[in-house]
matplotlib code that plots the C-alpha trace (Angstrom):
import matplotlib.pyplot as plt

x = [74.6, 71.8, 68.2, 68.0, 71.5, 69.9, 66.8, 69.1, 71.4, 68.0, 65.7, 69.5, 69.0, 65.5, 65.9, 69.2, 67.4, 64.6, 67.3, 69.1, 65.3, 65.3, 68.7, 67.9, 65.0, 66.2, 69.0, 66.8, 64.1, 65.7, 64.6, 68.0, 70.0, 67.2, 70.2, 72.8, 70.7, 69.8, 73.5, 74.3, 71.6, 72.2, 75.7, 74.8, 72.9, 76.0, 77.7, 75.4, 75.2, 79.0, 79.3, 81.3, 81.2, 77.7, 75.6, 75.1, 78.6, 79.7, 75.9, 77.4, 80.4, 79.0, 76.3, 78.6, 81.3, 77.8, 76.9, 80.1, 79.3, 74.9, 74.5, 73.9, 71.2, 70.0, 69.1, 67.0, 65.4, 64.1, 63.5, 61.6, 59.7, 58.8, 57.8, 55.3, 53.8, 53.1, 51.3, 49.6, 48.4, 47.4, 45.4, 43.3, 42.7, 41.9, 39.6, 40.6, 39.2, 40.9, 42.6, 42.2, 45.0, 47.4, 47.3, 48.3, 50.9, 52.4, 52.2, 54.1, 56.5, 57.6, 57.2, 59.9, 61.7, 62.0, 62.5, 65.5, 66.7, 66.5, 68.3, 71.6, 71.9, 72.0, 75.3, 76.8, 80.2, 82.7, 85.1, 82.7, 81.7, 79.5, 76.2, 75.2, 76.7, 75.2, 71.2, 72.4, 73.1, 70.5, 67.9, 69.7, 69.6, 65.8, 64.9, 67.1, 65.3, 61.9, 61.2, 63.5, 61.7, 58.4, 59.7, 60.8, 57.7, 55.7, 57.8, 56.4, 53.1, 54.0, 55.3, 52.8, 49.8, 51.9, 52.5, 49.3, 47.4, 50.3, 52.3, 53.9, 56.0, 57.3, 61.1, 61.2, 60.0, 61.9, 64.9, 62.1, 62.9, 66.5, 66.7, 64.7, 66.5, 70.0, 68.2, 67.6, 71.0, 72.1, 70.2, 71.0, 74.6, 74.8, 72.5, 75.4]
y = [166.5, 169.0, 167.8, 170.7, 169.1, 165.5, 166.8, 168.3, 165.4, 163.3, 166.0, 166.1, 162.3, 162.3, 165.5, 163.2, 159.9, 161.6, 162.9, 159.4, 158.2, 160.0, 160.0, 155.8, 156.4, 158.0, 155.8, 152.5, 154.0, 150.9, 148.3, 146.8, 149.0, 148.4, 146.5, 148.5, 151.7, 150.0, 149.1, 152.7, 154.4, 151.7, 152.9, 156.5, 155.8, 153.9, 156.9, 159.3, 157.0, 157.3, 161.2, 160.3, 162.7, 161.8, 163.5, 162.9, 162.4, 160.1, 158.0, 158.1, 156.5, 153.8, 153.3, 152.9, 150.5, 148.7, 148.6, 146.8, 143.7, 143.1, 141.8, 138.3, 140.3, 142.4, 139.4, 138.3, 141.4, 141.5, 137.9, 137.8, 140.6, 139.7, 136.0, 137.2, 140.0, 137.2, 135.2, 138.0, 138.7, 135.3, 135.2, 138.3, 137.5, 134.0, 134.2, 130.9, 129.3, 129.6, 133.2, 135.2, 132.4, 132.5, 136.3, 135.8, 133.9, 136.0, 139.2, 137.1, 136.3, 139.7, 141.0, 138.3, 139.0, 142.4, 142.2, 139.7, 142.0, 145.2, 143.2, 142.1, 146.2, 146.7, 143.9, 145.2, 147.0, 148.2, 145.9, 143.0, 139.6, 139.6, 139.7, 136.2, 135.7, 138.7, 137.5, 134.2, 135.3, 137.8, 134.9, 133.0, 136.3, 136.9, 133.1, 133.4, 137.1, 136.7, 139.5, 142.0, 140.6, 141.5, 145.2, 145.8, 143.7, 146.8, 149.6, 148.4, 148.4, 151.8, 153.1, 151.2, 153.1, 156.1, 156.0, 154.6, 157.9, 160.4, 158.9, 161.8, 160.7, 157.6, 158.9, 160.4, 157.3, 154.8, 156.8, 155.8, 152.5, 152.2, 153.5, 151.1, 148.0, 149.6, 149.8, 146.1, 144.5, 147.0, 145.0, 141.7, 142.7, 143.4, 140.5, 138.0]
z = [74.3, 74.3, 73.9, 70.8, 69.3, 69.7, 67.7, 64.9, 64.5, 64.1, 61.8, 59.6, 59.6, 58.2, 55.5, 54.4, 54.0, 52.0, 49.6, 49.9, 48.9, 45.8, 44.6, 44.9, 43.5, 40.0, 39.7, 40.0, 37.2, 34.4, 37.4, 37.0, 39.0, 41.7, 43.6, 42.9, 43.7, 47.1, 48.0, 47.3, 49.7, 52.4, 52.3, 52.2, 55.3, 57.3, 56.0, 58.0, 61.2, 61.4, 60.4, 57.7, 54.0, 52.4, 49.1, 45.8, 44.4, 47.2, 46.0, 43.1, 43.4, 45.5, 42.8, 40.4, 42.7, 43.4, 39.5, 38.9, 40.6, 40.9, 37.3, 39.0, 41.5, 38.4, 36.5, 39.3, 40.6, 36.7, 36.2, 39.4, 38.5, 35.2, 36.6, 39.1, 36.8, 34.4, 37.4, 38.6, 35.3, 34.5, 37.6, 36.9, 33.7, 33.4, 36.5, 37.6, 40.8, 43.5, 41.9, 45.8, 47.4, 44.3, 44.3, 48.2, 47.3, 45.0, 47.1, 49.7, 47.0, 45.9, 49.7, 50.7, 48.0, 48.3, 52.3, 51.0, 48.9, 50.7, 53.4, 51.1, 49.4, 53.6, 53.7, 50.9, 51.4, 48.2, 48.9, 50.7, 48.7, 45.2, 45.3, 44.8, 48.9, 49.7, 48.9, 50.1, 53.4, 53.5, 52.6, 56.1, 57.9, 57.3, 58.5, 61.6, 62.1, 61.9, 64.1, 61.8, 58.7, 60.1, 60.9, 57.4, 56.2, 58.1, 57.1, 53.2, 54.3, 55.4, 52.3, 50.4, 52.0, 51.7, 48.1, 47.5, 49.0, 47.5, 45.1, 44.6, 48.0, 46.3, 46.2, 49.5, 50.9, 49.3, 51.5, 54.7, 53.1, 53.2, 56.4, 57.5, 56.2, 57.2, 60.7, 61.0, 59.3, 62.3, 64.7, 63.5, 63.1, 66.9, 68.2, 66.6]

ax = plt.figure().add_subplot(projection="3d")
ax.plot(x, y, z, "-o")
ax.set_aspect("equal")
plt.show()
C-alpha cells in the first residue's frame, strides 16, 4: 500500500469521525439519549475501521437499536447529571468551607462516570448484553486498564479545552472522543 493511500485512508477515517460527532451530538441533545448516541457512534467507528458500510442511515439504525435497550443507562445518566449539578450548585452558592475540595470530587466523579459510560458505549453491540452488564463490565475494565482511562481523560481534557476556546467545534470534537473510546476498548480487548 502506498503512503498516499495510507494518508487518504486516515483522512477518510478522520472525516467520518467528524461526521459521526455531529450525528452523535444531534442525537444526544435530549441527554436521555446520550448512551444510545455514544453506542451508535462507537459502532459507526468500528464499521469504518472494518471497511463496512457506514453513514447517517446506518447510524440511525444503530441508534434505534441502542435506544431499545438503553433506558437504565439513560436514567443513570440523567440522575447522575442532576445529582452532580445539584452538588455543584450547592458548593458554589453556599460558600462552605472546603468548597474547592468538594468541587474537585464532583468534577472527578463526573469525569470517571463519563469514562465508564464511553467505555460501555464502545462495548455495545446490537446483539450484545444489556446496558447494566455493559456498565459493570466497563467499570471492571476501567479499573483493570488505568492507562487506557488516563488516555480517555486526556482526550476529554483536550476536547474540553478545544470546545472552551471555540464552542462551535463541540459536534466534531465529540466524534474524536467517540474514536478515542473505541480505540481504547479495542486496545484493551487486544490485551486480553
